[in-house]
MMTF fields as JSON, N, C-alpha, C and O atoms, coordinates in Angstrom:
{
  "mmtfVersion": "1.0.0",
  "mmtfProducer": "UNKNOWN",
  "numBonds": 219,
  "numAtoms": 220,
  "numGroups": 55,
  "numChains": 1,
  "numModels": 1,
  "chainsPerModel": [1],
  "groupsPerChain": [55],
  "chainIdList": ["A"],
  "bondAtomList": [4, 2, 8, 6, 12, 10, 16, 14, 20, 18, 24, 22, 28, 26, 32, 30, 36, 34, 40, 38, 44, 42, 48, 46, 52, 50, 56, 54, 60, 58, 64, 62, 68, 66, 72, 70, 76, 74, 80, 78, 84, 82, 88, 86, 92, 90, 96, 94, 100, 98, 104, 102, 108, 106, 112, 110, 116, 114, 120, 118, 124, 122, 128, 126, 132, 130, 136, 134, 140, 138, 144, 142, 148, 146, 152, 150, 156, 154, 160, 158, 164, 162, 168, 166, 172, 170, 176, 174, 180, 178, 184, 182, 188, 186, 192, 190, 196, 194, 200, 198, 204, 202, 208, 206, 212, 210, 216, 214],
  "bondOrderList": [1, 1, 1, 1, 1, 1, 1, 1, 1, 1, 1, 1, 1, 1, 1, 1, 1, 1, 1, 1, 1, 1, 1, 1, 1, 1, 1, 1, 1, 1, 1, 1, 1, 1, 1, 1, 1, 1, 1, 1, 1, 1, 1, 1, 1, 1, 1, 1, 1, 1, 1, 1, 1, 1],
  "groupList": [{"groupName": "MET", "atomNameList": ["N", "CA", "C", "O"], "elementList": ["N", "C", "C", "O"], "formalChargeList": [0, 0, 0, 0], "bondAtomList": [1, 0, 2, 1, 3, 2], "bondOrderList": [1, 1, 2], "singleLetterCode": "M", "chemCompType": "L-PEPTIDE LINKING"}, {"groupName": "GLY", "atomNameList": ["N", "CA", "C", "O"], "elementList": ["N", "C", "C", "O"], "formalChargeList": [0, 0, 0, 0], "bondAtomList": [1, 0, 2, 1, 3, 2], "bondOrderList": [1, 1, 2], "singleLetterCode": "G", "chemCompType": "PEPTIDE LINKING"}, {"groupName": "VAL", "atomNameList": ["N", "CA", "C", "O"], "elementList": ["N", "C", "C", "O"], "formalChargeList": [0, 0, 0, 0], "bondAtomList": [1, 0, 2, 1, 3, 2], "bondOrderList": [1, 1, 2], "singleLetterCode": "V", "chemCompType": "L-PEPTIDE LINKING"}, {"groupName": "ARG", "atomNameList": ["N", "CA", "C", "O"], "elementList": ["N", "C", "C", "O"], "formalChargeList": [0, 0, 0, 0], "bondAtomList": [1, 0, 2, 1, 3, 2], "bondOrderList": [1, 1, 2], "singleLetterCode": "R", "chemCompType": "L-PEPTIDE LINKING"}, {"groupName": "GLU", "atomNameList": ["N", "CA", "C", "O"], "elementList": ["N", "C", "C", "O"], "formalChargeList": [0, 0, 0, 0], "bondAtomList": [1, 0, 2, 1, 3, 2], "bondOrderList": [1, 1, 2], "singleLetterCode": "E", "chemCompType": "L-PEPTIDE LINKING"}, {"groupName": "LEU", "atomNameList": ["N", "CA", "C", "O"], "elementList": ["N", "C", "C", "O"], "formalChargeList": [0, 0, 0, 0], "bondAtomList": [1, 0, 2, 1, 3, 2], "bondOrderList": [1, 1, 2], "singleLetterCode": "L", "chemCompType": "L-PEPTIDE LINKING"}, {"groupName": "ALA", "atomNameList": ["N", "CA", "C", "O"], "elementList": ["N", "C", "C", "O"], "formalChargeList": [0, 0, 0, 0], "bondAtomList": [1, 0, 2, 1, 3, 2], "bondOrderList": [1, 1, 2], "singleLetterCode": "A", "chemCompType": "L-PEPTIDE LINKING"}, {"groupName": "ASP", "atomNameList": ["N", "CA", "C", "O"], "elementList": ["N", "C", "C", "O"], "formalChargeList": [0, 0, 0, 0], "bondAtomList": [1, 0, 2, 1, 3, 2], "bondOrderList": [1, 1, 2], "singleLetterCode": "D", "chemCompType": "L-PEPTIDE LINKING"}, {"groupName": "SER", "atomNameList": ["N", "CA", "C", "O"], "elementList": ["N", "C", "C", "O"], "formalChargeList": [0, 0, 0, 0], "bondAtomList": [1, 0, 2, 1, 3, 2], "bondOrderList": [1, 1, 2], "singleLetterCode": "S", "chemCompType": "L-PEPTIDE LINKING"}, {"groupName": "TYR", "atomNameList": ["N", "CA", "C", "O"], "elementList": ["N", "C", "C", "O"], "formalChargeList": [0, 0, 0, 0], "bondAtomList": [1, 0, 2, 1, 3, 2], "bondOrderList": [1, 1, 2], "singleLetterCode": "Y", "chemCompType": "L-PEPTIDE LINKING"}, {"groupName": "CYS", "atomNameList": ["N", "CA", "C", "O"], "elementList": ["N", "C", "C", "O"], "formalChargeList": [0, 0, 0, 0], "bondAtomList": [1, 0, 2, 1, 3, 2], "bondOrderList": [1, 1, 2], "singleLetterCode": "C", "chemCompType": "L-PEPTIDE LINKING"}, {"groupName": "PHE", "atomNameList": ["N", "CA", "C", "O"], "elementList": ["N", "C", "C", "O"], "formalChargeList": [0, 0, 0, 0], "bondAtomList": [1, 0, 2, 1, 3, 2], "bondOrderList": [1, 1, 2], "singleLetterCode": "F", "chemCompType": "L-PEPTIDE LINKING"}, {"groupName": "PRO", "atomNameList": ["N", "CA", "C", "O"], "elementList": ["N", "C", "C", "O"], "formalChargeList": [0, 0, 0, 0], "bondAtomList": [1, 0, 2, 1, 3, 2], "bondOrderList": [1, 1, 2], "singleLetterCode": "P", "chemCompType": "L-PEPTIDE LINKING"}, {"groupName": "THR", "atomNameList": ["N", "CA", "C", "O"], "elementList": ["N", "C", "C", "O"], "formalChargeList": [0, 0, 0, 0], "bondAtomList": [1, 0, 2, 1, 3, 2], "bondOrderList": [1, 1, 2], "singleLetterCode": "T", "chemCompType": "L-PEPTIDE LINKING"}, {"groupName": "TRP", "atomNameList": ["N", "CA", "C", "O"], "elementList": ["N", "C", "C", "O"], "formalChargeList": [0, 0, 0, 0], "bondAtomList": [1, 0, 2, 1, 3, 2], "bondOrderList": [1, 1, 2], "singleLetterCode": "W", "chemCompType": "L-PEPTIDE LINKING"}, {"groupName": "ILE", "atomNameList": ["N", "CA", "C", "O"], "elementList": ["N", "C", "C", "O"], "formalChargeList": [0, 0, 0, 0], "bondAtomList": [1, 0, 2, 1, 3, 2], "bondOrderList": [1, 1, 2], "singleLetterCode": "I", "chemCompType": "L-PEPTIDE LINKING"}],
  "groupTypeList": [0, 1, 2, 3, 4, 5, 6, 7, 1, 6, 2, 8, 9, 4, 10, 6, 5, 11, 7, 1, 12, 3, 10, 5, 1, 5, 6, 7, 6, 6, 1, 13, 2, 3, 13, 7, 4, 2, 7, 5, 13, 6, 6, 11, 4, 6, 11, 3, 0, 3, 1, 14, 15, 3, 1],
  "groupIdList": [1, 2, 3, 4, 5, 6, 7, 8, 9, 10, 11, 12, 13, 14, 15, 16, 17, 18, 19, 20, 21, 22, 23, 24, 25, 26, 27, 28, 29, 30, 31, 32, 33, 34, 35, 36, 37, 38, 39, 40, 41, 42, 43, 44, 45, 46, 47, 48, 49, 50, 51, 52, 53, 54, 55],
  "secStructList": [7, 7, 3, 3, 3, 7, 7, 1, 1, 7, 7, 3, 3, 7, 7, 7, 7, 7, 5, 6, 6, 5, 7, 7, 7, 7, 7, 7, 3, 3, 7, 7, 7, 7, 7, 1, 1, 1, 7, 2, 2, 2, 2, 6, 6, 6, 6, 5, 7, 7, 1, 7, 7, 7, 7],
  "xCoordList": [-57.525, -58.061, -59.476, -59.37, -59.926, -61.287, -62.822, -63.174, -63.65, -64.594, -65.629, -65.94, -66.177, -67.635, -68.307, -69.091, -68.498, -70.324, -69.434, -68.531, -69.856, -69.607, -70.891, -71.531, -71.318, -72.483, -72.904, -72.837, -73.154, -73.413, -72.534, -72.852, -71.048, -69.765, -69.292, -68.951, -69.163, -69.02, -68.412, -68.519, -67.369, -66.643, -66.439, -65.951, -66.583, -66.954, -65.967, -66.221, -64.408, -63.479, -63.446, -63.714, -62.916, -62.981, -61.269, -60.646, -60.406, -59.461, -58.874, -58.977, -58.579, -57.748, -56.615, -55.984, -55.9, -54.461, -54.233, -55.285, -53.385, -53.403, -52.336, -51.97, -51.645, -50.162, -50.628, -50.929, -50.574, -51.29, -52.55, -53.283, -52.712, -54.309, -55.159, -56.089, -54.052, -54.707, -54.8, -53.777, -56.134, -56.548, -56.166, -56.943, -54.196, -54.269, -55.228, -54.965, -56.516, -56.398, -57.318, -57.544, -58.915, -59.558, -59.682, -59.056, -60.184, -60.144, -60.844, -61.181, -61.654, -62.697, -62.473, -61.608, -63.221, -62.967, -63.446, -63.325, -63.97, -64.978, -64.765, -64.594, -64.665, -64.609, -65.29, -66.505, -64.463, -65.648, -65.09, -64.501, -65.394, -65.107, -65.967, -67.066, -64.72, -65.496, -64.59, -63.384, -65.182, -64.805, -65.37, -66.522, -65.026, -66.171, -65.493, -66.248, -63.995, -63.516, -63.796, -63.801, -63.953, -64.259, -64.73, -64.656, -65.832, -66.949, -66.493, -65.944, -66.702, -65.644, -66.733, -65.898, -67.893, -68.201, -67.997, -68.274, -67.702, -67.011, -65.721, -65.474, -64.642, -63.367, -63.233, -62.453, -64.353, -63.321, -64.639, -65.139, -65.293, -66.084, -64.851, -65.094, -63.585, -62.561, -62.408, -62.415, -62.272, -61.811, -63.394, -63.519, -64.31, -65.431, -65.504, -65.72, -65.482, -65.785, -66.842, -67.964, -66.672, -67.699, -67.841, -66.845, -68.69, -69.024, -68.353, -68.335, -67.886, -67.402, -69.205, -70.099, -68.793, -70.235, -69.799, -69.153, -70.882, -70.058, -70.748, -71.817, -70.395, -71.124, -71.545, -72.126],
  "yCoordList": [84.517, 85.015, 85.883, 86.291, 85.857, 86.652, 87.462, 86.962, 88.282, 88.683, 88.077, 87.655, 88.206, 87.1, 87.821, 87.837, 88.739, 89.917, 91.171, 91.043, 92.694, 93.127, 93.913, 93.899, 94.607, 95.297, 96.306, 96.013, 97.026, 98.206, 98.953, 99.547, 98.28, 98.749, 97.597, 97.579, 96.63, 95.232, 95.339, 96.304, 93.902, 93.218, 91.833, 92.004, 90.919, 89.436, 88.91, 89.214, 87.787, 87.509, 86.001, 85.686, 84.79, 83.905, 83.928, 84.966, 82.218, 82.297, 80.526, 79.943, 80.129, 79.016, 79.098, 80.101, 77.794, 77.24, 76.662, 76.392, 76.199, 74.883, 74.499, 75.256, 73.397, 72.894, 71.885, 70.692, 72.502, 72.104, 71.382, 71.862, 70.32, 70.43, 69.618, 68.966, 70.267, 69.848, 70.959, 71.454, 71.366, 72.034, 71.882, 71.479, 72.317, 72.694, 73.23, 72.929, 74.157, 75.119, 75.414, 75.356, 76.055, 77.728, 78.705, 78.453, 79.707, 80.982, 81.489, 81.456, 82.3, 83.061, 84.679, 84.662, 85.602, 86.593, 88.067, 88.414, 88.952, 89.591, 90.788, 90.617, 92.052, 93.535, 94.592, 94.675, 95.501, 97.207, 97.161, 96.22, 98.607, 99.27, 100.87, 101.271, 101.37, 103.121, 103.894, 103.961, 104.525, 105.509, 106.857, 106.69, 107.742, 108.42, 108.747, 108.945, 108.7, 108.82, 107.397, 107.475, 106.448, 104.935, 104.974, 105.384, 104.009, 103.097, 101.723, 101.148, 101.11, 100.073, 99.041, 98.334, 98.607, 97.689, 97.591, 96.526, 98.209, 98.599, 98.421, 97.352, 98.911, 98.023, 96.791, 96.129, 96.271, 95.169, 94.312, 93.86, 94.044, 93.03, 92.373, 91.206, 92.789, 92.049, 90.848, 89.635, 91.478, 90.023, 89.221, 88.469, 89.622, 88.439, 87.855, 87.694, 86.262, 85.192, 84.176, 84.222, 83.408, 83.037, 81.651, 80.93, 81.321, 79.714, 78.654, 77.443, 79.112, 78.434, 78.625, 79.47, 76.525, 76.137, 75.439, 74.52, 76.904, 76.541, 75.017, 74.834, 74.348, 73.157, 73.017, 72.023],
  "zCoordList": [192.153, 193.356, 192.035, 190.879, 192.414, 192.165, 192.539, 193.608, 192.193, 193.065, 192.445, 191.331, 193.847, 193.413, 193.487, 192.538, 194.402, 194.433, 194.904, 195.73, 194.153, 195.007, 194.935, 193.883, 195.993, 196.001, 197.474, 198.667, 197.084, 198.066, 199.737, 200.767, 198.902, 199.598, 200.01, 201.192, 199.407, 200.282, 199.221, 198.465, 198.951, 197.937, 198.616, 199.733, 198.415, 198.673, 197.372, 196.206, 197.91, 197.101, 197.671, 198.831, 196.228, 196.329, 196.322, 196.549, 195.935, 195.737, 195.734, 196.814, 195.134, 194.604, 194.837, 194.503, 195.64, 194.916, 194.149, 193.569, 193.664, 192.854, 192.185, 191.286, 192.397, 191.99, 190.27, 190.245, 189.454, 188.042, 188.572, 189.437, 188.043, 188.049, 189.897, 190.373, 190.153, 191.676, 192.765, 193.239, 193.177, 194.444, 195.569, 196.434, 195.972, 197.337, 198.539, 199.704, 198.157, 198.605, 198.494, 197.286, 199.456, 198.841, 199.637, 200.666, 199.677, 200.629, 200.513, 199.329, 201.285, 200.508, 201.807, 202.683, 201.649, 202.192, 201.846, 200.671, 202.745, 202.583, 203.07, 204.278, 202.789, 203.051, 202.959, 202.779, 203.089, 202.723, 201.487, 200.955, 200.934, 199.633, 199.962, 200.347, 199.544, 199.527, 198.618, 198.856, 197.502, 196.867, 196.199, 195.801, 196.041, 195.445, 193.445, 192.493, 193.38, 192.688, 191.064, 189.835, 191.949, 190.456, 191.313, 192.472, 190.031, 189.529, 189.685, 188.745, 190.906, 191.604, 190.692, 190.13, 190.281, 189.81, 188.475, 187.924, 188.049, 186.59, 186.747, 186.189, 187.24, 187.684, 187.673, 186.987, 188.798, 188.887, 188.768, 189.798, 187.375, 186.65, 185.967, 185.659, 185.638, 184.506, 185.828, 185.616, 187.203, 188.264, 188.837, 189.803, 188.012, 188.476, 188.353, 187.151, 189.343, 189.082, 188.445, 188.95, 187.566, 186.522, 186.386, 186.33, 186.343, 186.197, 187.543, 187.321, 188.737, 189.975, 190.441, 190.5, 190.807, 191.234, 193.043, 193.547, 193.562, 195.814, 195.992, 195.411, 196.47, 197.172, 199.106, 199.541]
}
């Protein structure tokens, strides 16, 4: 599971479920996020998806 995009109080996630090398399923979701105490862009950077190509 990882963060695809984070902008303007909204976050998009993607998730993949594997059994060894075989992909069993994919999912995505979006939601809103709010906080005054944490820089969410910096906090979620470690979880950002990289190198994924969506078809």
